[in-house]
C-alpha positions in Angstrom: 8.8 -0.3 -32.0 11.8 -2.8 -31.9 13.0 -5.5 -29.8 16.8 -5.7 -29.0 19.1 -8.3 -27.4 22.7 -7.1 -26.9 25.4 -6.7 -24.1 26.5 -3.1 -23.2 27.8 -1.0 -20.0 25.1 0.5 -18.0 25.8 4.0 -19.2 25.6 2.7 -22.8 22.1 1.0 -22.2 20.8 4.4 -20.6 22.3 6.4 -23.8 20.8 3.9 -26.1 17.2 3.9 -24.6 17.5 7.7 -24.2 18.6 8.7 -28.0 16.0 5.8 -29.1 13.0 7.8 -27.5 14.2 11.1 -28.2 13.9 9.9 -31.9 10.1 9.9 -31.3 7.9 13.1 -31.8 6.5 13.1 -28.3 9.9 13.0 -26.6 12.8 15.4 -26.0 16.0 16.0 -24.5 15.0 17.1 -20.8 18.4 18.4 -20.0 21.4 18.8 -22.2 23.8 18.9 -19.3 22.9 15.2 -18.3 25.1 13.2 -20.4 26.6 9.8 -20.2 30.1 11.2 -21.3 31.7 10.4 -18.0 30.5 7.0 -16.6 32.2 7.3 -13.1 30.4 8.1 -9.7 27.0 9.5 -10.5 27.7 11.1 -13.7 26.3 9.1 -16.5 22.5 10.3 -16.7 20.0 11.1 -19.2 16.9 13.3 -18.7 13.9 12.8 -21.1 10.8 15.1 -21.5 7.7 13.8 -22.8 5.1 16.3 -24.1 2.5 15.0 -21.4 4.7 17.4 -19.2 6.7 14.6 -17.3 10.4 14.5 -16.8 12.0 10.8 -16.7 15.5 10.5 -15.8 17.8 7.5 -15.9 21.2 7.4 -13.7 23.9 5.0 -13.4 24.7 4.8 -9.8 28.4 3.7 -10.0 29.6 4.9 -6.5 28.6 3.2 -3.1 25.5 4.3 -1.6 23.3 3.5 1.1 24.4 1.8 4.7 25.4 -1.7 4.9 25.8 -3.4 2.7 26.6 -0.7 -0.1 25.4 -1.3 -3.6 25.3 0.3 -7.1 23.0 0.3 -10.1 20.4 2.3 -11.9 18.1 5.0 -10.5 14.8 5.9 -12.4 13.2 9.3 -11.5 9.8 11.1 -12.6 9.2 14.6 -12.0 7.0 17.3 -13.2 9.3 20.2 -12.6 13.1 20.5 -13.7 14.9 23.3 -12.1 18.6 24.1 -12.0 19.5 20.8 -13.8 17.9 18.7 -11.3 14.1 16.9 -10.9 12.1 18.8 -8.3 10.4 16.7 -5.8 10.8 13.5 -7.7 9.4 10.0 -7.6 12.2 7.5 -7.8 13.6 4.1 -7.3 16.9 2.4 -7.2 17.5 -0.8 -8.9 20.3 -2.2 -6.7 21.7 -4.9 -8.8 25.7 -4.7 -7.9 27.7 -4.2 -4.8 30.7 -2.2 -3.5 33.8 -2.1 -5.6 32.2 -3.0 -8.9 32.9 -0.7 -11.6 29.8 -0.6 -13.6 31.7 1.7 -16.5 33.4 -1.6 -17.2 30.8 -4.0 -16.4 29.2 -6.0 -19.2 25.2 -6.2 -18.8 23.4 -8.8 -21.0 20.0 -7.6 -21.8 16.7 -8.0 -23.9 14.8 -4.8 -24.5 11.5 -3.8 -26.0 11.2 0.0 -26.8 8.4 2.1 -28.4 7.3 5.5 -28.4 5.1 4.6 -25.2 8.3 3.4 -23.1 10.4 0.3 -22.8 10.6 -2.8 -20.9 14.2 -4.4 -20.2 15.4 -7.6 -18.4 19.2 -7.6 -17.7 21.9 -9.1 -15.6 25.6 -8.4 -15.3 27.8 -11.0 -16.7 30.6 -10.8 -14.2 30.9 -9.7 -10.5 30.3 -11.0 -7.1 26.8 -9.8 -6.8 25.2 -9.8 -10.4 21.4 -9.3 -9.5 19.2 -9.9 -12.3 16.7 -7.0 -12.8 13.7 -5.9 -14.8 12.5 -2.4 -15.5 9.3 -1.6 -17.1 8.5 2.0 -17.7 5.2 2.6 -19.8 2.8 5.4 -21.2 -0.6 3.6 -21.2 -3.8 5.7 -22.2 -6.0 2.5 -22.0 -6.8 3.2 -18.5 -10.0 1.6 -16.8 -11.2 5.1 -15.5 -9.9 8.4 -15.7 -8.2 9.1 -12.3 -6.8 12.5 -13.2 -3.3 11.3 -12.9 -0.5 10.8 -15.6 -0.6 8.0 -18.1 2.7 6.7 -16.8 3.4 3.3 -15.0 6.8 2.0 -13.8 7.7 -1.3 -12.4 10.9 -2.6 -11.2 12.3 -6.0 -9.6 15.7 -7.4 -8.7 16.9 -10.8 -7.8 19.4 -9.7 -5.3 19.3 -6.1 -3.4 15.9 -4.7 -2.6 17.0 -2.4 0.4 15.1 0.5 2.1 17.5 2.7 3.9 15.9 4.8 6.5 16.5 8.6 6.0 17.8 7.8 2.4 14.7 8.2 0.4 16.5 8.6 -2.8 18.5 5.4 -2.7 15.3 3.0 -1.9 14.1 0.3 -3.8 10.6 1.1 -4.5 9.4 -1.3 -6.8 6.5 0.6 -8.1 6.1 4.3 -9.1 2.5 5.6 -9.9 3.0 9.2 -10.9 1.7 11.0 -8.9 0.1 8.9 -6.5 2.7 6.9 -4.7 6.1 5.3 -4.6 5.9 1.7 -3.7 7.7 -0.1 -1.0 10.1 -2.9 -0.7 7.2 -5.3 0.7 6.4 -8.2 -1.4 2.7 -7.2 -1.4 2.3 -3.5 -1.1 2.5 -1.5 -4.1 3.6 -3.9 -6.8 2.4 -4.2 -10.1 0.9 -8.1 -10.1 2.4 -10.0 -13.4 -0.2 -12.9 -13.3 1.8 -15.9 -14.5 1.5 -17.4 -17.9 0.5 -21.0 -18.0 1.1 -23.4 -21.0 -1.2 -26.2 -21.5 0.5 -29.8 -21.5 -2.1 -31.1 -23.9 -2.3 -28.3 -26.5 0.8 -26.4 -26.0 -1.4 -23.0 -25.7 -0.3 -20.3 -23.5 -2.7 -18.6 -21.3 -1.9 -15.4 -19.6 -3.4 -12.2 -18.3 -2.0 -8.8 -18.6 -0.1 -7.3 -15.5 -2.2 -5.1 -13.5 -1.3 -1.6 -12.0 -3.1 -0.2 -9.1 -3.6 3.4 -7.7 -2.7 2.4 -4.2 -0.3 0.5 -2.1 -2.8 -2.2 -1.2 -3.4 -3.4 -4.8 -7.3 -2.5 -4.6 -7.5 0.3 -7.0 -7.2 -1.4 -10.2 -6.4 1.3 -13.1 -4.7 -0.1 -16.0 -3.0 -3.5 -17.6 0.5 -3.2 -18.9 0.6 -3.8 -22.6 4.5 -4.5 -23.2 5.1 -7.3 -20.8 3.5 -10.4 -19.2 4.8 -12.5 -16.2 6.0 -16.1 -16.2 7.2 -18.6 -13.9 9.5 -21.4 -14.1 7.9 -24.9 -13.9 4.7 -23.9 -15.4 5.2 -24.9 -18.9 7.3 -22.1 -20.3 11.0 -21.9 -20.5 13.5 -19.1 -21.6 13.3 -18.2 -25.1 9.5 -19.4 -25.8 7.4 -17.2 -27.7 3.7 -16.7 -27.1 1.8 -15.5 -30.0 -1.5 -13.5 -29.0 -4.5 -15.3 -30.7 -6.0 -13.0 -33.5 -2.9 -10.7 -33.5 0.5 -10.7 -35.0 1.8 -9.5 -31.4 4.1 -11.7 -29.7 6.1 -12.1 -26.3 9.2 -13.8 -25.8 9.9 -15.2 -22.5 13.2 -14.4 -20.8 14.7 -15.7 -17.4 18.0 -14.5 -16.0 19.6 -16.1 -13.1 22.3 -13.9 -11.3 23.7 -14.5 -7.8 20.4 -14.1 -6.1 16.9 -15.2 -7.3 16.1 -15.3 -10.6 13.7 -12.8 -12.6 11.3 -13.7 -15.4 9.7 -11.5 -17.8 7.7 -12.0 -21.1 8.7 -9.0 -23.2 7.1 -7.8 -26.5 8.5 -9.3 -29.4 6.6 -8.0 -32.2 3.7 -5.5 -32.8 
């Protein structure tokens, strides 16, 4: 369980996350043909397999896709079956953080990352480029569900401060903010199918921070609460906390560090786990 702060290309970030997880007992390489050797077009990608029977794939989308405008970024896939070097009927989302003619193979991305055998949370932003969408990705395995729902223990949330397009007829390139295997893929709506990061507040008088762990749902209407995130918390500028602040969980050594990134669109904020 480690917190990282660095600047890398997208294919290097994908490689680092994949190799770090594969070093854990429950994880293995899901497809040796999926590598980051070639960072052009759609070629830099890694497939991970978890012993729960879940394939999780990360892809650098370094070629223009979608209608207008075109965009590039990171795609994540969840699948129960992998055939002929491809996921079968994957649940997926596209984090659209750069635009046309930006070569992600040579674009520095600043990031903060928490990674554990249960998944990872990352907040990142390109350091150059016209569009520079700041983005978040939280992918976690959480066995502390509120009830047994017969589904996987995986949850996924993403957001981006710039592009969030849904192209009709191009499901594989849509920005679906929540993936709840195997219940649903969220939508680009501000209300449907999101995980809800309750904002962290800081008392002006005592300096104490108050937060609720983000909530995951089993429906797109945010009614069927099923679990709470354990590796990230939400916060909002102007409520007492700023970038770099650290929240210490009372009665524990667990800490969260607040990060806020501002790209060319709206900013994104995330409190990332910092220590166990």
